[in-house]
C-alpha positions in Angstrom: 0.0 0.2 0.0 1.3 3.8 -1.0 1.6 5.8 2.2 -1.0 7.8 2.9 -1.1 11.2 4.7 -4.2 12.8 6.1 -4.2 15.9 7.6 -6.2 18.8 8.9 -4.9 22.1 10.4 -6.2 24.5 12.9 -6.0 28.3 13.2 -6.2 31.4 14.9 -6.3 35.1 14.1 -2.8 36.2 12.9 -2.5 39.0 15.7 1.1 40.0 14.6 0.0 40.2 10.9 -3.2 42.4 11.8 -0.9 44.8 13.9 1.0 44.7 10.4 -2.0 45.7 8.2 -3.8 47.7 10.2 -1.1 49.7 12.6 -2.7 48.8 15.5 -1.5 50.4 18.5 1.5 48.8 19.8 -0.3 48.9 23.9 -3.5 47.1 22.6 -4.1 43.7 23.9 -3.8 40.5 21.7 -7.1 39.8 22.7 -8.7 42.9 21.6 -6.4 42.9 18.1 -8.4 39.8 17.4 -11.9 41.0 18.6 -11.2 44.2 16.6 -10.6 42.2 12.9 -13.2 39.8 13.9 -15.7 42.8 13.9 -14.4 44.4 10.9 -15.0 41.3 9.0 -18.5 40.9 10.5 -19.0 44.6 8.9 -17.3 44.0 5.5 -19.4 40.4 5.2 -22.8 40.9 6.6 -22.7 39.1 9.2 -19.3 36.4 9.1 -15.8 36.8 10.8 -14.5 34.2 9.1 -10.9 35.7 8.5 -9.6 36.1 4.9 -6.9 32.8 4.9 -3.8 34.8 4.8 -4.9 35.7 8.3 -5.1 32.4 10.0 -2.2 31.5 12.0 -1.1 27.8 12.1 -0.7 26.3 15.7 -1.7 22.7 14.8 -1.5 20.5 12.0 -2.3 16.7 13.0 -1.6 14.0 10.6 -2.8 10.1 10.3 0.2 8.3 8.3 -0.6 5.0 6.8 2.7 3.3 5.6 3.7 -0.4 5.7 1.7 -2.1 8.0 1.7 0.7 10.4 -1.2 3.5 11.2 0.4 6.2 13.4 -1.9 9.9 14.4 0.8 12.4 15.3 0.5 16.6 15.8 2.9 19.5 14.8 1.6 21.9 17.3 2.7 24.9 19.2 4.1 25.4 22.0 6.5 22.5 21.0 7.3 24.8 17.8 6.4 27.7 16.0 4.5 28.2 12.9 7.6 28.3 10.6 8.5 25.2 12.1 4.9 23.3 12.1 4.8 23.8 8.3 8.2 23.4 7.6 7.8 19.5 9.2 4.7 18.8 7.4 6.2 19.7 3.8 9.8 17.5 5.0 7.1 14.4 5.8 5.9 14.8 1.7 9.6 15.0 0.8 10.5 12.3 2.8 7.2 9.9 1.9 5.6 11.5 -1.0 2.5 10.3 0.3 -1.1 10.7 -1.0 -2.0 13.5 1.0 -5.7 13.2 1.9 -8.2 16.1 3.2 -11.4 17.6 4.0 -12.1 20.8 2.3 -7.9 21.0 2.0 -8.0 22.7 -1.7 -10.5 25.2 -0.2 -8.8 26.1 3.5 -5.8 24.1 4.8 -3.7 24.1 1.7 -3.8 27.8 0.7 -3.4 28.6 4.3 -0.3 26.4 4.7 0.8 28.3 1.3 0.2 32.1 2.8 1.9 31.3 6.0 4.8 29.3 4.5 5.9 31.8 2.3 5.6 34.0 5.7 8.3 32.0 7.3 10.4 31.3 4.4 9.4 27.5 4.2 10.6 25.3 1.5 9.1 22.5 -0.1 10.0 21.6 -3.6 8.5 18.1 -3.7 5.2 19.6 -2.6 5.4 22.3 -5.7 6.8 19.7 -8.2 4.2 20.0 -11.4 6.6 17.8 -13.6 10.0 19.5 -14.0 12.0 17.0 -11.5 9.4 14.4 -12.0 8.1 13.3 -14.8 5.3 11.6 -13.3 4.6 14.7 -11.3 3.6 16.5 -15.1 0.1 13.8 -14.8 -0.1 13.3 -11.0 0.7 16.3 -8.4 0.0 17.9 -5.8 -1.4 21.2 -7.2 -4.3 20.2 -9.8 -7.4 20.0 -8.5 -8.4 16.7 -10.6 -5.1 14.9 -9.6 -5.1 12.1 -6.8 -1.7 13.1 -4.8 -4.1 15.3 -2.9 -7.2 14.0 -2.2 -9.9 16.6 -1.3 -12.8 14.2 0.0 -15.2 16.9 0.7 -14.9 18.4 -3.0 -14.9 15.2 -4.8 -17.9 13.5 -3.3 -19.7 16.8 -3.8 -18.7 16.6 -7.6 -16.6 19.7 -7.5 -19.7 21.4 -6.4 -19.9 24.0 -3.7 -24.0 23.3 -3.3 -23.3 19.5 -3.0 -20.7 19.3 -0.2 -21.6 18.4 3.4 -19.5 19.0 6.5 -17.1 16.5 7.8 -19.2 15.8 11.3 -22.4 15.1 10.0 -20.9 12.7 6.8 -18.5 11.0 9.8 -21.5 10.2 12.0 -23.9 9.2 9.3 -21.2 6.5 8.4 -21.4 5.5 11.9 -18.1 7.0 13.0 -17.5 9.2 16.0 -17.3 12.5 14.3 -16.4 15.9 16.5 -16.3 15.5 20.0 -16.5 18.4 22.2 -14.9 21.4 20.0 -15.6 23.0 16.4 -13.3 25.1 14.6 -15.5 28.0 15.5 -14.1 27.4 19.2 -10.3 27.0 18.7 -9.6 31.0 19.1 -11.7 31.3 22.4 -9.7 27.6 23.5 -6.8 29.1 22.6 -7.0 32.2 24.6 -8.1 30.0 27.5 -4.9 28.1 26.8 -6.5 25.0 25.7 -3.5 24.1 23.2 -3.8 20.5 24.3 -7.4 20.8 23.9 -6.8 22.1 20.6 -4.4 19.4 19.3 -6.9 17.0 20.8 -10.0 18.1 18.4 -7.4 18.1 15.7 -6.4 14.7 15.9 -9.8 13.4 15.9 -10.9 14.9 12.6 -7.9 13.2 11.1 -9.0 10.1 12.1 -12.6 10.4 11.1 -11.3 11.9 7.9 -9.2 8.6 7.3 -12.1 6.3 8.2 -14.5 8.1 5.4 -11.7 7.9 3.0 -11.4 4.0 4.0 -15.0 3.8 3.0 -14.1 5.3 -0.3 -11.6 3.5 -1.4 -14.2 0.4 -0.7 -16.8 2.3 -2.7 -14.0 2.2 -5.7 -13.0 -1.1 -5.3 -9.3 -0.2 -4.3 -10.5 -2.0 -0.9 -12.1 -5.4 -0.9 -14.2 -6.0 2.1 -12.2 -8.1 4.0 -9.0 -5.4 3.4 -11.3 -2.8 4.3 -12.5 -4.5 7.8 -8.5 -4.9 8.5 -8.0 -1.3 8.0 -10.7 -0.4 10.7 -9.5 -2.8 13.0 -6.0 -1.2 12.4 -7.3 2.0 13.3 -9.3 0.5 16.5 -5.9 -1.4 17.8 -4.2 2.0 17.7 -6.4 4.2 19.4 -7.1 1.3 22.0 -3.3 1.3 22.5 -2.9 5.1 22.8 -3.5 6.2 26.6 -5.1 9.4 26.2 -8.9 10.6 27.3 -9.7 11.8 23.6 -9.4 8.7 22.1 -11.1 6.5 24.9 -13.8 9.2 24.4 -13.4 8.4 20.1 -13.8 4.6 20.5 -16.5 5.0 23.0 -18.6 7.0 20.3 -17.6 4.9 17.3 -20.8 3.0 16.3 -20.2 1.3 13.2 
């Protein structure tokens, strides 16, 4: 089996960038800078406070790596590394394994954010950006093209690239009998970060990537890349791996898993 890497990011407002772009008074507290930006955004959009992608600061990238005989879940997160180091390590993993990368709305959010923030921090990612100049195989199957499978955006594909047909990961995972989101969603990350709950943000992000991996396995079954017996073995590998990790969020995840 070729390596697969499911990934998801969690972000907060880029306070330093907001200070730079809006000439904020230096003594204004970070929390007020963030609230100012969210208020301005609501005024601009007529309701939504979702910031432009270049103003999202990455605090966690969680990954589910399936390679060889193993399945592993891990995170690249603050405070263990700063934003530039987190993003560089993610792209270093692509450089090392050349995996198929899998996301839920990664083409619409996660990857553009990583592009903008990676450039901000002078990150290098030659394998990821190869369009066939270095490896001819990448001309016909690369990470950048929407219709190539080196990056598989499951949300985009299953909706046939029609935004009106898309579904949220939480609802679809639960519909399939998987746990879905547990205790947090993306809209709560900024408040959780301000409350010092970086570990909870990391745990939430990790459960999202496992949900996405499970949906991916069901998709592999549907398209015939896994038979029923192989699919059940993959599901068992995920269950057994999570059961062997001593962490409350995985106990909660397994308890919520219905099928």
